[in-house]
N, C-alpha and C positions, 0 to 999 in steps of 0.2 A: 549473337556472337559467341563463339566457343571460348571456353576458358581452360587453361591447362591445369594439371594437378599441382603444379608448382609455379604459381603466378609470381611475378617479380614483387608485386605490391599487394598487401591486404589493406583495404580501406576499412577503418573501424569507426562506425557511427552509432553511438547510443542515442535513442530518441525517446521522448515522452511528451505527448500532447503537442505536437508540432504541426497541426493541420494547416496553419496559416502560411507556413514557410517551407514545408518538407519537399514540395515539388521542385522549387527552385534549387534546393540543396542537392537533391538526387540528380536532377538534370545537369548540374554543374560538374558532377562526378562522371556521369555517363558520357559527357561530351569532352572529356579530357583527350588531348592529343596523344598521350601515352595510354594505351588501352589494355595492357597486360596486367590486369588486377582482378581480385575478388573483392566484392563489396558486401561486407558483413554489417547488416543493420540490426541492432538489438533493441526491440521495443520493450519498454519497461512498464507493461500493462497500461497502455494509453486508454483513455476513456472518451477521446474525441474521434475524428475521422482519420487520424494518422495511419492506422493499419490499412484501411481500405484504399487510401492513396498509394501506399507502398505496393499493395497487392495488384494494383492496376498496371504495373510495369511488367513487361515481358522481356526480360534481359537475364540470361542465365549467369551473369556475373554477380547478380544480387542474391545474397543468402540472408533470408529474413529469419531472425530468431525471435519468437514470441514468448516473453516471460509471463507466466500465469499470475505472478504477484509482483508488485512494485518493490524492488529491493535496492534501488538506488543506482545512480549514475556510475559511481566507482566500481560497484559490483559488476555492472555491465561491461565496463572497460576491461576488468580482469578476466572475465569470461571470454571476451573477444580475443585477448592476448593468448589464452589457452588453446584456442581452436584455429588461430591464424596459420595459414600456409605460406604466406609471402616471405620474401627476403627482407622486405621493408614494411613497416606499419605506417600508413598515412592516416592521421587523425582528421576527423571531420565532425561537425555538429549539425543537427537537423534544422538549424535556422540560419546558417551561413552560406556563402556562395564562393566556391573555388574558381579561380581564373582557369581558362582552358589549358594553358601551358604549365600549370603549377607542378603536376607530377613529373612532366618531362624535364623541367629545370631542376627540380630537387633530386631526381634519381641520377641525372647527369653529374651533378655536383658530388653526390655521395659515392658514385662509382669511381670518381677520380680522386676522392679524398677519404681513404680507408680508415683514417684515425678519427673521423667525425662520426658520432653515434646519434646525434640529434641535429636535424636541419629544419629551422623555422624560416620565417620571412616577415617583412613588413605586412601590415594589414590596414585596411581602410574601414572606417565606421560607416555603415549603410545610411543613406539619406543625410550625410554630412560631408564636409570636405576634410574631416580630421583623419590624418594618417598616423599610425603608431610606427615611428621609425626606430625600431629596436636596434640595440648595439650589435655589432657584427661578429667579432671573433671570441674565442674561448676565454681569454684573459679578461676582456671587457665584460663578458657575460657573468663570469664569476664575481667580479667586483660589484656589478649591478645587482646581483642576487642578494647582496647584503642589505639592500634597501627596498627592492621590489622584485616582482617576477618579470624578467626581461624577454620572455619567450611566449608567444601567443599559442595556447594549447591546440586550437584547431588548425594552426598553420603547419604543424610539424610533420616531418617524415623521420622515422626512427629505424635504426638497424636492429632487427629482431634477435640477432646473435648475442647482443649484449644482455638482453633479458634472459635468454636461455642459459648463457654461461654463468650468470650470477643469480639465477632464480629470482629475478626481480618482478614485482607486481606493484600496482598503485597501492598506497597506504590508505585504507578506508578511514582511519582515524583522523587523517589530515583533510578530509573533504570539508569544505569546498575549495581547498587549496592543494588538492592532491597532485596537480601537475607541478606546481612550484616545488613541492617536496621531492618529486621524482627528479626534476632537473638538478637539484642539489646533490642527490645521491649519484646520479649519472655523471656529474662533473668530476668525480674522482676516479671514474672508470674509463672515460674517453672524453673527446672534445665536443663542445656544443658550438653551433654556428647559426647565424641568421643571414639568409640572402637579403641583399639590400635593395629589394624591390617589392612592391605590393603584389601578392599572389592570392589574396583572399579578402573578400568583403565580409566584415564581421557585424553581426546585428546585435544591438543593445535594446533590451526591453525589460519591463518590470517583472515579467514572469521568470526571468533567468534565475538559476540557483544562486549565482554570485550576488544578485541583487537582494534576494530574499534572505540570504544567510551571511550578510556582510560582516556582522559582528563575529560570527564563528570563523569566517575567513581571516579576519584581522588577528584573532587569537592564535589560529594555526600558523599564520605567517610569522609571528613572534617566535614560536617554537622552532620553525624552520630556519630562521636567521641565526638563532643561537646554536642550533645543530651544525649549521654551516661553519660558524666560528670554531666550534668544538673539533672540527677536522684538524685544526692546528695543534691539538693535543697539548695545550699550555697548562701550566700548573694552576690548579683551582681546587676549591672546596665547595661545599653546599652554599655557604654564605656568599662567596664571590660569584657563584653561578646564579644565585637569586638576584644579586646586584646587576649582573649582566642582563638578565631577563627584564628587570625594571628599566634599565637604560634603553634597551632596544624598543621597549613598549612606550617610552617617553613618560613613564610614571614619575611622579615627584619623589625625589630621593630625600632621605634623612641626611643631615650634614655629615654624619659618620660614614654613611654609604658613599656620599659624594667624594670624600677624602680618599676612598679606596681606588678611585678610577685611575690616577696616574700610575700606580703600581700595576693595575690590571692592563693598562695600555702598554706599558713596557714589556710585560709578559707576552702579550699578543704580538708585538713587534719582534721580540726575540724568537718566538715560536715560528714566525713567518720567515725566518732566515732560509727556510727550505724553499721559499718563493711559491707557496701554494697560491697566494694572491700576489699580483704585481705590486712590488714594494712601494713605489711612489704613490700609487692610487690608494693602497691600503692605509698608508700613513695619513694621507689626506682624509680618508674616511674616518679614522680614529680622531683626528684633530677636529673634524666637524662635530663628532659626537661630544667631544670635550667642550666645544663651544656651546652646543645645545644644553648640556648639563648646567653649565655656568649661567646661561641666560634664563633657563627654566627655573633654577633655584632662586635667583635674585630678582628677576623681573616679572615672573608669572606666578607670584605667590598669592595666597588668600590672606595671609596675615604678616605683619611686619612688627619688629621690635628692635631696640638698640642692639640686642644680641645678633640679629641678622646682619647689621652693618659691620660689626666687629668680625663676624664670620667672613664677610666679603673682604675685609682688609687682610685676613689670614690667607684666604685662597688667592687673592690678588698677588700676594708676595710669593706664595709657594708655587703657583701655576704660571706666574709671570704673564697673567692675563688681566685685562681690566675692561670695564664698561666705558663707553664714550662718556664725556664729561656730563652731558645732559642727564643721562641715565644714572650716573654715579651720584649726582646731586639729588635727583629724584629719589633714589634709594635711601640716601641719608635722611631726607625730610620724612619720608614714609616711616622709616625705622624709628626716628625720634618722636614721632607723634603716635606711635603704636597703631598704624593704619590697618584697617580691616576692610577687605573687599565686601561690598554689599551686593548680593545676587538679586 
């Protein structure tokens, strides 16, 4: 099959040691109902049979890049962005399976909705009945990003012009949450959208980067969430920023830090008068955080003393929040007997 010098889509697929799954992944792309694409496969110095399987294909849409040294997944993505010729970037991983009509449906949507810069979809976990039904529109996605990544990276098709206009690349320092970080940065430059149907089968296995580096991913996610809130440009200092990071991470706060949250909450609500986040949903998010702080401090402690109970009475009055009677009585008893949790 011939490929033009200006394909509509660049399929970008970094791979590393995918011999067990790579054939299904490649076949699912070559069998797309929309065929005007270049297929850039970047091998990150695989040591198994991945390369030989890729080389066995005779399709001039495939452009195989062989890296002599393993420099990482995000490095491969950024190199792929730099050489892409397509109007759109379609992401794909070497262990997933795209549905035949995926590209056709995504490109039709993007052609009709010029304000959308990223289009993802639902995805199904291979060998299970589990479907990730991600939220649909831009406002829902922005709110969801305050708590988790609501876009499946290998499901997306992205508009290349947005990367060129703002000189965007993936942030290597955010790996293995580099996609989550990218969506938050793109959310202020254009709209994000998820098609409400399954267009990709997603494989979960223990050799995935996200499985091996889950602690790093969680730490990066905290930074990403705080950065997203910082787009509100609210009044803050280093101390309040540290408190915000601890709150997002669900770290145990000191009582003095806990007392800062109502003021911080009010500043965030005031800063959101520009409606960066949908107002009702954002206020609900902040109220949930406040509730978590309250419960974590008074119910999930290692040590109790009378001081803790008097702190509760103070917060109960100031925040106009209280525990249910059972937990309030339990807190009183633990505080009076100087209870200490034994691990």
